[in-house]
C-alpha positions in Angstrom: -47.5 18.8 -8.2 -48.0 17.0 -11.6 -50.8 19.4 -12.3 -48.6 22.4 -11.7 -45.8 20.9 -13.8 -48.3 20.2 -16.6 -49.4 23.8 -16.5 -45.8 25.0 -16.8 -45.2 22.9 -19.8 -47.0 25.3 -22.1 -50.2 23.6 -22.6 -49.2 19.9 -22.8 -51.9 17.7 -21.4 -51.1 16.1 -18.0 -51.0 12.6 -19.4 -48.3 13.5 -22.0 -46.3 15.3 -19.5 -46.6 12.3 -17.1 -45.4 9.9 -19.8 -42.4 12.2 -20.5 -41.6 12.2 -16.8 -41.8 8.4 -16.6 -39.5 8.1 -19.6 -37.0 10.5 -18.0 -37.2 8.5 -14.8 -36.5 5.3 -16.7 -33.5 6.9 -18.4 -32.2 8.2 -15.1 -32.6 4.8 -13.5 -30.8 3.1 -16.4 -28.0 5.7 -16.2 -27.8 5.2 -12.4 -27.6 1.4 -12.9 -24.8 1.9 -15.5 -23.0 4.3 -13.1 -23.3 1.7 -10.3 -21.9 -1.0 -12.6 -19.0 1.2 -13.6 -18.3 2.1 -10.0 -18.3 -1.6 -9.1 -15.9 -2.3 -11.9 -13.6 0.5 -10.9 -13.6 -0.8 -7.3 -12.7 -4.3 -8.4 -9.9 -3.0 -10.5 -8.6 -0.9 -7.6 -8.8 -4.0 -5.3 -6.7 -6.0 -7.9 -4.2 -3.2 -8.0 -4.0 -3.0 -4.2 -3.4 -6.7 -4.1 -0.5 -6.3 -6.6 1.0 -3.5 -4.5 0.6 -5.6 -1.3 2.6 -8.4 -3.0 5.3 -6.0 -4.0 5.5 -4.8 -0.4 5.8 -8.4 0.8 8.7 -8.9 -1.6 10.4 -5.7 -0.3 9.8 -6.9 3.3 11.5 -10.2 2.5 14.5 -8.3 1.0 14.8 -6.1 4.1 14.7 -9.2 6.2 17.6 -10.7 4.1 19.6 -7.5 4.5 18.9 -7.5 8.2 20.2 -11.1 8.5 23.3 -10.1 6.6 24.0 -7.1 8.8 23.5 -9.2 11.9 26.0 -11.8 10.6 28.4 -9.0 9.7 28.0 -7.5 13.2 28.8 -10.8 14.8 31.9 -11.2 12.7 33.0 -7.6 13.6 32.4 -8.3 17.3 34.6 -11.4 17.1 37.3 -9.5 15.2 37.3 -6.8 17.9 37.5 -9.4 20.7 40.4 -11.2 18.9 42.3 -8.0 18.2 41.8 -6.7 21.7 42.9 -10.1 23.1 46.0 -10.2 20.8 46.9 -6.6 21.7 46.7 -7.3 25.4 48.7 -10.5 25.1 51.4 -8.9 23.0 51.6 -6.0 25.3 51.9 -8.3 28.3 54.6 -10.3 26.6 56.5 -7.1 25.8 56.2 -5.9 29.4 57.3 -9.4 30.7 60.3 -9.4 28.4 61.4 -5.9 29.4 61.2 -6.8 33.1 63.3 -10.0 32.6 66.1 -8.2 30.8 
């Protein structure tokens, strides 16, 4: 194949063409190494960013837990209020009926 490539290079001797190919391969390998390093850097930066986002989600989860606890406390208070108001209504109604029967 190198013979054919040399023939296609318009008369360059095979050794010169082979040296050029080697130089190109070295440049390509260097560029690939640089690309690999750049990709690794980008991946590291993305990992850091994902960690920051995870921390924010944890904070949001904590806030939702606090709201959930507040709503549970509010629900308990409303339940007690309903029980007391129902008990008071039944007691007052019973007293009214008893007073009306006695008079």
